C-alpha positions, 0 to 999 in steps of 0.5 A, a space after each residue: 770051751 770055745 770062745 763062741 760059747 763063752 760069748 753066748 753064755 756071757 750075753 745070757 748072764 749079762 741079760 739076767 744080771 742087768 734085769 736083776 739090777 734093774 729090779 734092785 734099783 727100782 723096787 728095793 730100798 737101801 737100809 741106811 743103818 747097815 752098810 751091806 744090807 740085803 739090797 746093797 749086797 744084791 746090787 753089788 752081786 748083780 753089778 759084778 755079774 752084769 759088768 763082768 759078763 758084758 766084758 767077756 765078748 769084748 775081751 774075746 774079740 781083743 784076744 782073738 785079734 791081738 793074742 798069740 795063736 793058741 792062746 785059748 789052749 794055754 790059758 783056758 780061763 783067760 776070758 773069765 778072769 778078765 771079765 771077773 777083773 772088770 766086775 770086781 773093779 766096778 764093785 770096788 769103785 761102786 763101794 768106794 763111791 757109796 762110802 764117799 771115798 772115791 776120787 779120780 786119783 784112787 780110781 786111776 790107781 786102781 785101774 792101773 793096778 788091775 791092768 798091771 796084774 792082768 799084764 803079769 798073768 798074760 806075760 807069764 804064760 
């Protein structure tokens, strides 16, 4: 699939995800008795898809600008993987904030770990 289609599809998914996130935040009440009740699970799902798909156009531009020629033929799922990393990191940070265990040190270490993992994937091919 060409990067143009990745970008168009990701913009569509981002719009739907942020609309769902808006609905969850403004209409559903969290259940304080359980940590991952239905509203929290919906929140994390929409956050993952929303931020992950919002990142894809930016990563498509950076990969087009800075990657070696032919990067798409060597690594066909690079854009999807990089968007998923950002979405997963956002969900992880939001969960840590929800249980009140997040601070700047933990956030910086997690961001560094995700950057190192993606660097490994990029340099292996």
